PDB file of N, CA, C and O in Angstrom:
ATOM      1  N   MET A   1       0.936  -1.385  -0.606  1.00  0.00           N
ATOM      2  CA  MET A   1      -0.002   0.496  -0.308  1.00  0.00           C
ATOM      3  C   MET A   1       0.722   0.736   0.029  1.00  0.00           C
ATOM      4  O   MET A   1       1.618   0.274   0.736  1.00  0.00           O
ATOM      5  N   LYS A   2       0.302   2.165  -0.768  1.00  0.00           N
ATOM      6  CA  LYS A   2       1.182   3.529  -1.188  1.00  0.00           C
ATOM      7  C   LYS A   2       0.950   4.739   0.391  1.00  0.00           C
ATOM      8  O   LYS A   2      -0.163   5.195   0.651  1.00  0.00           O
ATOM      9  N   ALA A   3       1.790   4.961   0.970  1.00  0.00           N
ATOM     10  CA  ALA A   3       1.731   6.703   1.459  1.00  0.00           C
ATOM     11  C   ALA A   3       1.255   7.215   0.817  1.00  0.00           C
ATOM     12  O   ALA A   3       1.559   7.156  -0.374  1.00  0.00           O
ATOM     13  N   THR A   4      -0.220   8.357   1.491  1.00  0.00           N
ATOM     14  CA  THR A   4      -0.420   9.176   0.517  1.00  0.00           C
ATOM     15  C   THR A   4       0.312  10.485   2.162  1.00  0.00           C
ATOM     16  O   THR A   4       0.614  10.429   3.354  1.00  0.00           O
ATOM     17  N   ALA A   5       0.223  11.506   0.948  1.00  0.00           N
ATOM     18  CA  ALA A   5       0.749  13.130   2.380  1.00  0.00           C
ATOM     19  C   ALA A   5      -1.263  13.743   2.535  1.00  0.00           C
ATOM     20  O   ALA A   5      -2.203  13.956   1.770  1.00  0.00           O
ATOM     21  N   ALA A   6      -1.006  13.782   3.878  1.00  0.00           N
ATOM     22  CA  ALA A   6      -1.847  13.896   4.163  1.00  0.00           C
ATOM     23  C   ALA A   6      -2.243  15.967   4.599  1.00  0.00           C
ATOM     24  O   ALA A   6      -3.096  16.717   5.074  1.00  0.00           O
ATOM     25  N   HIS A   7      -0.633  15.929   3.874  1.00  0.00           N
ATOM     26  CA  HIS A   7      -1.082  17.696   3.623  1.00  0.00           C
ATOM     27  C   HIS A   7      -0.560  17.723   2.224  1.00  0.00           C
ATOM     28  O   HIS A   7       0.122  16.932   1.573  1.00  0.00           O
ATOM     29  N   PRO A   8      -1.306  19.340   1.869  1.00  0.00           N
ATOM     30  CA  PRO A   8      -0.849  20.352   0.481  1.00  0.00           C
ATOM     31  C   PRO A   8      -0.236  20.410   0.544  1.00  0.00           C
ATOM     32  O   PRO A   8       0.210  20.441   1.691  1.00  0.00           O
ATOM     33  N   HIS A   9       1.140  20.559  -1.173  1.00  0.00           N
ATOM     34  CA  HIS A   9       2.228  20.599  -0.847  1.00  0.00           C
ATOM     35  C   HIS A   9       2.851  22.048  -0.908  1.00  0.00           C
ATOM     36  O   HIS A   9       3.067  22.134  -2.117  1.00  0.00           O
ATOM     37  N   TYR A  10       3.309  23.335  -0.314  1.00  0.00           N
ATOM     38  CA  TYR A  10       3.180  23.895   0.283  1.00  0.00           C
ATOM     39  C   TYR A  10       4.234  24.668  -0.755  1.00  0.00           C
ATOM     40  O   TYR A  10       5.243  23.969  -0.856  1.00  0.00           O
ATOM     41  N   LYS A  11       4.295  25.419  -1.254  1.00  0.00           N
ATOM     42  CA  LYS A  11       4.984  26.104  -1.740  1.00  0.00           C
ATOM     43  C   LYS A  11       4.955  27.728  -1.942  1.00  0.00           C
ATOM     44  O   LYS A  11       4.096  28.605  -1.854  1.00  0.00           O
ATOM     45  N   PRO A  12       6.359  27.664  -2.262  1.00  0.00           N
ATOM     46  CA  PRO A  12       6.319  29.480  -2.005  1.00  0.00           C
ATOM     47  C   PRO A  12       4.970  30.584  -3.239  1.00  0.00           C
ATOM     48  O   PRO A  12       4.087  30.480  -4.090  1.00  0.00           O
ATOM     49  N   ALA A  13       5.743  31.506  -2.447  1.00  0.00           N
ATOM     50  CA  ALA A  13       4.658  31.994  -3.398  1.00  0.00           C
ATOM     51  C   ALA A  13       4.035  33.986  -3.539  1.00  0.00           C
ATOM     52  O   ALA A  13       3.978  34.696  -2.536  1.00  0.00           O
ATOM     53  N   LYS A  14       3.691  34.453  -4.841  1.00  0.00           N
ATOM     54  CA  LYS A  14       3.938  35.870  -5.092  1.00  0.00           C
ATOM     55  C   LYS A  14       2.989  36.457  -4.829  1.00  0.00           C
ATOM     56  O   LYS A  14       2.172  36.411  -5.749  1.00  0.00           O
ATOM     57  N   ILE A  15       2.529  37.265  -3.613  1.00  0.00           N
ATOM     58  CA  ILE A  15       1.389  37.816  -3.488  1.00  0.00           C
ATOM     59  C   ILE A  15       1.202  38.728  -4.447  1.00  0.00           C
ATOM     60  O   ILE A  15       2.315  39.251  -4.510  1.00  0.00           O
ATOM     61  N   THR A  16       0.533  39.256  -5.225  1.00  0.00           N
ATOM     62  CA  THR A  16       0.566  41.183  -5.282  1.00  0.00           C
ATOM     63  C   THR A  16      -0.014  41.970  -5.533  1.00  0.00           C
ATOM     64  O   THR A  16      -0.572  41.836  -6.622  1.00  0.00           O
ATOM     65  N   CYS A  17      -0.243  43.035  -4.917  1.00  0.00           N
ATOM     66  CA  CYS A  17      -2.029  43.948  -4.799  1.00  0.00           C
ATOM     67  C   CYS A  17      -2.101  45.064  -6.311  1.00  0.00           C
ATOM     68  O   CYS A  17      -1.589  44.940  -7.424  1.00  0.00           O
ATOM     69  N   ALA A  18      -2.744  45.849  -5.873  1.00  0.00           N
ATOM     70  CA  ALA A  18      -3.174  45.963  -6.736  1.00  0.00           C
ATOM     71  C   ALA A  18      -2.263  47.396  -6.976  1.00  0.00           C
ATOM     72  O   ALA A  18      -2.079  47.870  -8.097  1.00  0.00           O
ATOM     73  N   CYS A  19      -1.734  47.989  -5.724  1.00  0.00           N
ATOM     74  CA  CYS A  19      -0.881  48.640  -5.792  1.00  0.00           C
ATOM     75  C   CYS A  19       0.306  48.999  -5.564  1.00  0.00           C
ATOM     76  O   CYS A  19       0.909  49.893  -4.971  1.00  0.00           O
ATOM     77  N   GLY A  20       0.661  47.413  -6.632  1.00  0.00           N
ATOM     78  CA  GLY A  20       1.884  46.910  -6.946  1.00  0.00           C
ATOM     79  C   GLY A  20       3.130  46.315  -6.223  1.00  0.00           C
ATOM     80  O   GLY A  20       3.948  45.509  -6.666  1.00  0.00           O
ATOM     81  N   VAL A  21       3.063  47.001  -4.815  1.00  0.00           N
ATOM     82  CA  VAL A  21       3.798  46.033  -4.298  1.00  0.00           C
ATOM     83  C   VAL A  21       3.456  44.556  -4.349  1.00  0.00           C
ATOM     84  O   VAL A  21       2.253  44.328  -4.472  1.00  0.00           O
ATOM     85  N   ILE A  22       4.470  43.234  -4.263  1.00  0.00           N
ATOM     86  CA  ILE A  22       4.581  42.257  -3.938  1.00  0.00           C
ATOM     87  C   ILE A  22       5.626  42.027  -2.949  1.00  0.00           C
ATOM     88  O   ILE A  22       6.817  42.331  -2.885  1.00  0.00           O
ATOM     89  N   HIS A  23       4.273  40.973  -1.693  1.00  0.00           N
ATOM     90  CA  HIS A  23       4.823  40.211  -0.659  1.00  0.00           C
ATOM     91  C   HIS A  23       4.689  38.743  -0.992  1.00  0.00           C
ATOM     92  O   HIS A  23       3.705  38.152  -1.437  1.00  0.00           O
ATOM     93  N   GLU A  24       6.475  38.053  -0.530  1.00  0.00           N
ATOM     94  CA  GLU A  24       6.355  37.009  -0.740  1.00  0.00           C
ATOM     95  C   GLU A  24       6.083  35.965   0.308  1.00  0.00           C
ATOM     96  O   GLU A  24       6.317  36.487   1.398  1.00  0.00           O
ATOM     97  N   THR A  25       5.659  34.615   0.471  1.00  0.00           N
ATOM     98  CA  THR A  25       5.557  34.102   1.114  1.00  0.00           C
ATOM     99  C   THR A  25       5.061  32.692   1.433  1.00  0.00           C
ATOM    100  O   THR A  25       6.238  32.333   1.449  1.00  0.00           O
ATOM    101  N   PHE A  26       4.545  31.813   1.642  1.00  0.00           N
ATOM    102  CA  PHE A  26       4.392  30.763   1.589  1.00  0.00           C
ATOM    103  C   PHE A  26       2.812  30.271   0.740  1.00  0.00           C
ATOM    104  O   PHE A  26       2.029  31.184   1.001  1.00  0.00           O
ATOM    105  N   SER A  27       2.111  29.245  -0.112  1.00  0.00           N
ATOM    106  CA  SER A  27       0.878  29.411  -0.015  1.00  0.00           C
ATOM    107  C   SER A  27       0.965  28.298  -0.372  1.00  0.00           C
ATOM    108  O   SER A  27       1.935  27.757  -0.903  1.00  0.00           O
ATOM    109  N   THR A  28      -0.338  27.729  -0.036  1.00  0.00           N
ATOM    110  CA  THR A  28      -0.786  25.986  -1.038  1.00  0.00           C
ATOM    111  C   THR A  28      -1.436  26.328  -2.152  1.00  0.00           C
ATOM    112  O   THR A  28      -1.655  25.457  -2.994  1.00  0.00           O
ATOM    113  N   ARG A  29      -1.864  27.668  -2.356  1.00  0.00           N
ATOM    114  CA  ARG A  29      -2.152  28.336  -4.239  1.00  0.00           C
ATOM    115  C   ARG A  29      -1.385  28.416  -4.758  1.00  0.00           C
ATOM    116  O   ARG A  29      -1.466  27.742  -5.785  1.00  0.00           O
ATOM    117  N   GLY A  30      -0.346  29.033  -4.636  1.00  0.00           N
ATOM    118  CA  GLY A  30       0.478  29.282  -5.185  1.00  0.00           C
ATOM    119  C   GLY A  30       0.551  31.138  -5.276  1.00  0.00           C
ATOM    120  O   GLY A  30       0.165  31.726  -4.266  1.00  0.00           O
ATOM    121  N   ASP A  31       0.979  31.884  -6.321  1.00  0.00           N
ATOM    122  CA  ASP A  31       0.764  33.508  -6.414  1.00  0.00           C
ATOM    123  C   ASP A  31      -0.416  33.744  -6.966  1.00  0.00           C
ATOM    124  O   ASP A  31      -0.769  32.781  -7.645  1.00  0.00           O
ATOM    125  N   PHE A  32      -1.310  34.773  -6.962  1.00  0.00           N
ATOM    126  CA  PHE A  32      -2.363  35.468  -6.363  1.00  0.00           C
ATOM    127  C   PHE A  32      -2.190  37.248  -6.009  1.00  0.00           C
ATOM    128  O   PHE A  32      -1.679  37.940  -5.128  1.00  0.00           O
ATOM    129  N   SER A  33      -3.000  37.465  -7.359  1.00  0.00           N
ATOM    130  CA  SER A  33      -3.288  38.893  -6.390  1.00  0.00           C
ATOM    131  C   SER A  33      -4.467  39.671  -5.479  1.00  0.00           C
ATOM    132  O   SER A  33      -5.688  39.778  -5.584  1.00  0.00           O
ATOM    133  N   VAL A  34      -3.931  39.928  -4.974  1.00  0.00           N
ATOM    134  CA  VAL A  34      -4.953  41.219  -3.985  1.00  0.00           C
ATOM    135  C   VAL A  34      -6.021  42.235  -4.202  1.00  0.00           C
ATOM    136  O   VAL A  34      -5.496  43.272  -4.608  1.00  0.00           O
ATOM    137  N   ASP A  35      -6.805  42.302  -4.135  1.00  0.00           N
ATOM    138  CA  ASP A  35      -7.057  44.388  -4.083  1.00  0.00           C
ATOM    139  C   ASP A  35      -6.829  46.286  -3.417  1.00  0.00           C
ATOM    140  O   ASP A  35      -7.216  47.431  -3.653  1.00  0.00           O
ATOM    141  N   ILE A  36      -5.520  45.145  -2.062  1.00  0.00           N
ATOM    142  CA  ILE A  36      -5.467  45.989  -1.430  1.00  0.00           C
ATOM    143  C   ILE A  36      -4.773  45.710  -0.179  1.00  0.00           C
ATOM    144  O   ILE A  36      -5.470  44.862   0.378  1.00  0.00           O
ATOM    145  N   CYS A  37      -3.918  45.935   0.444  1.00  0.00           N
ATOM    146  CA  CYS A  37      -2.770  44.928   1.086  1.00  0.00           C
ATOM    147  C   CYS A  37      -2.437  46.047   2.527  1.00  0.00           C
ATOM    148  O   CYS A  37      -2.768  47.232   2.558  1.00  0.00           O
ATOM    149  N   SER A  38      -1.662  45.247   3.712  1.00  0.00           N
ATOM    150  CA  SER A  38      -1.023  46.387   4.407  1.00  0.00           C
ATOM    151  C   SER A  38      -0.510  47.973   3.882  1.00  0.00           C
ATOM    152  O   SER A  38      -0.765  49.011   4.492  1.00  0.00           O
ATOM    153  N   GLN A  39       0.393  47.858   2.404  1.00  0.00           N
ATOM    154  CA  GLN A  39       0.888  49.240   1.930  1.00  0.00           C
ATOM    155  C   GLN A  39      -0.061  49.847   2.110  1.00  0.00           C
ATOM    156  O   GLN A  39      -0.072  50.506   3.150  1.00  0.00           O
ATOM    157  N   CYS A  40      -1.153  49.907   1.300  1.00  0.00           N
ATOM    158  CA  CYS A  40      -1.836  50.564   0.777  1.00  0.00           C
ATOM    159  C   CYS A  40      -3.457  51.140   1.106  1.00  0.00           C
ATOM    160  O   CYS A  40      -4.177  52.083   0.775  1.00  0.00           O
ATOM    161  N   HIS A  41      -3.510  49.986   1.935  1.00  0.00           N
ATOM    162  CA  HIS A  41      -4.737  50.210   3.536  1.00  0.00           C
ATOM    163  C   HIS A  41      -5.125  51.588   4.599  1.00  0.00           C
ATOM    164  O   HIS A  41      -4.118  51.903   5.233  1.00  0.00           O
ATOM    165  N   PRO A  42      -5.649  51.969   4.743  1.00  0.00           N
ATOM    166  CA  PRO A  42      -5.846  53.099   5.092  1.00  0.00           C
ATOM    167  C   PRO A  42      -5.512  53.302   7.128  1.00  0.00           C
ATOM    168  O   PRO A  42      -4.855  54.031   7.872  1.00  0.00           O
ATOM    169  N   PHE A  43      -6.771  51.744   7.267  1.00  0.00           N
ATOM    170  CA  PHE A  43      -6.124  51.548   8.686  1.00  0.00           C
ATOM    171  C   PHE A  43      -4.207  51.315   9.110  1.00  0.00           C
ATOM    172  O   PHE A  43      -3.704  51.552  10.209  1.00  0.00           O
ATOM    173  N   PHE A  44      -3.586  50.881   8.055  1.00  0.00           N
ATOM    174  CA  PHE A  44      -2.095  51.658   8.217  1.00  0.00           C
ATOM    175  C   PHE A  44      -1.856  52.208   8.026  1.00  0.00           C
ATOM    176  O   PHE A  44      -0.828  52.579   8.592  1.00  0.00           O
ATOM    177  N   THR A  45      -2.365  52.956   7.097  1.00  0.00           N
ATOM    178  CA  THR A  45      -1.121  54.004   6.900  1.00  0.00           C
ATOM    179  C   THR A  45      -2.118  55.731   7.537  1.00  0.00           C
ATOM    180  O   THR A  45      -1.683  56.845   7.830  1.00  0.00           O
ATOM    181  N   GLY A  46      -3.293  55.251   7.518  1.00  0.00           N
ATOM    182  CA  GLY A  46      -3.861  56.561   8.763  1.00  0.00           C
ATOM    183  C   GLY A  46      -3.786  57.390   7.613  1.00  0.00           C
ATOM    184  O   GLY A  46      -3.700  58.531   8.066  1.00  0.00           O
ATOM    185  N   LYS A  47      -3.774  57.432   6.630  1.00  0.00           N
ATOM    186  CA  LYS A  47      -4.790  58.392   5.402  1.00  0.00           C
ATOM    187  C   LYS A  47      -5.915  57.684   4.991  1.00  0.00           C
ATOM    188  O   LYS A  47      -6.046  56.880   4.068  1.00  0.00           O
ATOM    189  N   GLN A  48      -6.896  58.200   6.009  1.00  0.00           N
ATOM    190  CA  GLN A  48      -8.644  57.952   5.999  1.00  0.00           C
ATOM    191  C   GLN A  48      -8.601  58.618   4.916  1.00  0.00           C
ATOM    192  O   GLN A  48      -7.517  59.147   4.673  1.00  0.00           O
ATOM    193  N   LYS A  49      -9.955  58.857   3.720  1.00  0.00           N
ATOM    194  CA  LYS A  49     -10.468  58.978   3.063  1.00  0.00           C
ATOM    195  C   LYS A  49     -11.999  58.803   3.252  1.00  0.00           C
ATOM    196  O   LYS A  49     -12.589  57.723   3.263  1.00  0.00           O
ATOM    197  N   LEU A  50     -12.571  60.086   3.407  1.00  0.00           N
ATOM    198  CA  LEU A  50     -14.350  60.559   3.003  1.00  0.00           C
ATOM    199  C   LEU A  50     -15.381  60.284   2.076  1.00  0.00           C
ATOM    200  O   LEU A  50     -15.959  61.336   1.803  1.00  0.00           O
ATOM    201  N   MET A  51     -16.089  58.831   1.180  1.00  0.00           N
ATOM    202  CA  MET A  51     -15.848  58.856  -0.363  1.00  0.00           C
ATOM    203  C   MET A  51     -17.444  59.217  -0.167  1.00  0.00           C
ATOM    204  O   MET A  51     -17.892  59.080   0.972  1.00  0.00           O
ATOM    205  N   ASP A  52     -18.130  59.568  -0.974  1.00  0.00           N
ATOM    206  CA  ASP A  52     -19.160  60.395  -1.286  1.00  0.00           C
ATOM    207  C   ASP A  52     -19.251  60.446  -2.576  1.00  0.00           C
ATOM    208  O   ASP A  52     -19.103  61.448  -3.275  1.00  0.00           O
ATOM    209  N   THR A  53     -19.598  58.917  -3.063  1.00  0.00           N
ATOM    210  CA  THR A  53     -19.825  58.058  -3.981  1.00  0.00           C
ATOM    211  C   THR A  53     -21.380  58.030  -4.451  1.00  0.00           C
ATOM    212  O   THR A  53     -22.286  57.298  -4.053  1.00  0.00           O
ATOM    213  N   ALA A  54     -21.400  59.183  -5.539  1.00  0.00           N
ATOM    214  CA  ALA A  54     -22.899  59.706  -6.082  1.00  0.00           C
ATOM    215  C   ALA A  54     -23.682  60.279  -4.636  1.00  0.00           C
ATOM    216  O   ALA A  54     -24.874  60.034  -4.454  1.00  0.00           O
ATOM    217  N   GLY A  55     -23.057  60.884  -3.869  1.00  0.00           N
ATOM    218  CA  GLY A  55     -24.258  61.843  -2.783  1.00  0.00           C
ATOM    219  C   GLY A  55     -24.673  61.155  -1.995  1.00  0.00           C
ATOM    220  O   GLY A  55     -25.732  61.590  -1.544  1.00  0.00           O
ATOM    221  N   ARG A  56     -24.300  60.068  -1.487  1.00  0.00           N
ATOM    222  CA  ARG A  56     -25.212  59.548  -0.463  1.00  0.00           C
ATOM    223  C   ARG A  56     -24.925  59.724   0.899  1.00  0.00           C
ATOM    224  O   ARG A  56     -25.392  59.140   1.877  1.00  0.00           O
ATOM    225  N   ILE A  57     -23.881  60.832   0.797  1.00  0.00           N
ATOM    226  CA  ILE A  57     -24.401  61.328   2.750  1.00  0.00           C
ATOM    227  C   ILE A  57     -24.889  62.904   1.713  1.00  0.00           C
ATOM    228  O   ILE A  57     -23.807  63.489   1.665  1.00  0.00           O
ATOM    229  N   ASP A  58     -25.506  63.438   1.240  1.00  0.00           N
ATOM    230  CA  ASP A  58     -26.221  64.171   1.366  1.00  0.00           C
ATOM    231  C   ASP A  58     -27.719  63.770   0.951  1.00  0.00           C
ATOM    232  O   ASP A  58     -28.547  64.677   0.865  1.00  0.00           O
ATOM    233  N   ARG A  59     -28.108  62.409   0.683  1.00  0.00           N
ATOM    234  CA  ARG A  59     -29.206  61.865   0.330  1.00  0.00           C
ATOM    235  C   ARG A  59     -29.748  61.387   2.283  1.00  0.00           C
ATOM    236  O   ARG A  59     -30.695  61.834   2.931  1.00  0.00           O
ATOM    237  N   PHE A  60     -28.408  60.089   2.798  1.00  0.00           N
ATOM    238  CA  PHE A  60     -28.509  60.270   3.903  1.00  0.00           C
ATOM    239  C   PHE A  60     -28.474  61.686   5.805  1.00  0.00           C
ATOM    240  O   PHE A  60     -28.410  61.618   7.032  1.00  0.00           O
ATOM    241  N   ASN A  61     -28.568  62.649   4.735  1.00  0.00           N
ATOM    242  CA  ASN A  61     -28.456  63.761   5.357  1.00  0.00           C
ATOM    243  C   ASN A  61     -29.885  64.158   5.286  1.00  0.00           C
ATOM    244  O   ASN A  61     -30.491  64.427   6.324  1.00  0.00           O
ATOM    245  N   LYS A  62     -30.794  64.241   3.440  1.00  0.00           N
ATOM    246  CA  LYS A  62     -31.437  65.340   3.235  1.00  0.00           C
ATOM    247  C   LYS A  62     -33.181  63.613   4.235  1.00  0.00           C
ATOM    248  O   LYS A  62     -34.400  63.546   4.392  1.00  0.00           O
ATOM    249  N   LYS A  63     -32.337  63.036   4.424  1.00  0.00           N
ATOM    250  CA  LYS A  63     -33.714  61.606   3.847  1.00  0.00           C
ATOM    251  C   LYS A  63     -33.891  61.671   6.015  1.00  0.00           C
ATOM    252  O   LYS A  63     -34.912  61.215   6.530  1.00  0.00           O
ATOM    253  N   TYR A  64     -32.693  62.312   6.945  1.00  0.00           N
ATOM    254  CA  TYR A  64     -33.462  62.403   8.128  1.00  0.00           C
ATOM    255  C   TYR A  64     -33.255  63.404   8.613  1.00  0.00           C
ATOM    256  O   TYR A  64     -33.039  63.663   9.797  1.00  0.00           O
ATOM    257  N   ASN A  65     -33.308  64.131   7.636  1.00  0.00           N
ATOM    258  CA  ASN A  65     -33.616  65.206   7.903  1.00  0.00           C
ATOM    259  C   ASN A  65     -31.952  66.500   8.934  1.00  0.00           C
ATOM    260  O   ASN A  65     -32.258  67.504   9.577  1.00  0.00           O
ATOM    261  N   ARG A  66     -30.935  66.177   8.818  1.00  0.00           N
ATOM    262  CA  ARG A  66     -30.082  66.234   9.134  1.00  0.00           C
ATOM    263  C   ARG A  66     -29.757  67.670   8.410  1.00  0.00           C
ATOM    264  O   ARG A  66     -28.573  67.681   8.745  1.00  0.00           O
ATOM    265  N   GLY A  67     -29.884  68.683   7.797  1.00  0.00           N
ATOM    266  CA  GLY A  67     -29.627  69.741   6.783  1.00  0.00           C
ATOM    267  C   GLY A  67     -28.949  70.405   7.638  1.00  0.00           C
ATOM    268  O   GLY A  67     -28.204  71.199   7.062  1.00  0.00           O
ATOM    269  N   GLY A  68     -28.843  70.452   9.111  1.00  0.00           N
ATOM    270  CA  GLY A  68     -27.853  72.077   9.280  1.00  0.00           C
ATOM    271  C   GLY A  68     -29.466  72.595   9.860  1.00  0.00           C
ATOM    272  O   GLY A  68     -29.376  73.070  10.993  1.00  0.00           O
ATOM    273  N   GLY A  69     -30.378  72.593   9.507  1.00  0.00           N
ATOM    274  CA  GLY A  69     -31.274  73.876  10.229  1.00  0.00           C
ATOM    275  C   GLY A  69     -32.882  72.757  10.232  1.00  0.00           C
ATOM    276  O   GLY A  69     -34.038  73.139  10.414  1.00  0.00           O
ATOM    277  N   GLY A  70     -32.627  72.031  10.095  1.00  0.00           N
ATOM    278  CA  GLY A  70     -34.391  71.550  10.078  1.00  0.00           C
ATOM    279  C   GLY A  70     -34.760  71.352  11.936  1.00  0.00           C
ATOM    280  O   GLY A  70     -34.437  71.898  12.991  1.00  0.00           O
ATOM    281  N   GLN A  71     -35.497  70.384  11.533  1.00  0.00           N
ATOM    282  CA  GLN A  71     -36.105  69.956  13.071  1.00  0.00           C
ATOM    283  C   GLN A  71     -35.000  68.847  13.313  1.00  0.00           C
ATOM    284  O   GLN A  71     -34.661  68.192  12.327  1.00  0.00           O
ATOM    285  N   THR A  72     -34.354  68.554  14.642  1.00  0.00           N
ATOM    286  CA  THR A  72     -34.830  67.686  14.854  1.00  0.00           C
ATOM    287  C   THR A  72     -35.064  66.421  16.079  1.00  0.00           C
ATOM    288  O   THR A  72     -35.198  66.791  17.245  1.00  0.00           O
ATOM    289  N   PRO A  73     -35.102  65.056  15.777  1.00  0.00           N
ATOM    290  CA  PRO A  73     -35.948  64.139  15.964  1.00  0.00           C
ATOM    291  C   PRO A  73     -36.015  63.854  17.570  1.00  0.00           C
ATOM    292  O   PRO A  73     -35.043  63.436  18.199  1.00  0.00           O
ATOM    293  N   ALA A  74     -36.746  64.015  17.903  1.00  0.00           N
ATOM    294  CA  ALA A  74     -37.432  64.339  19.560  1.00  0.00           C
ATOM    295  C   ALA A  74     -37.441  62.264  20.002  1.00  0.00           C
ATOM    296  O   ALA A  74     -37.844  61.867  21.095  1.00  0.00           O
TER     297      ALA A  74
END
């Protein structure tokens, strides 16, 4: 009877971020890419951005009457 490996093959891998950084590590998956990493994520860089996509903040404020001079909820 032939013995089989109980664990998958663990090989070197390069993880490429969308910002261009390449992290070298080991993986069973091989090389792959990610959208965000610790070099460009706002939590790690400290560069928080407030993105108002299609006026969502304005719509929220209008919906809940937070326009600055309206009635405040009781």
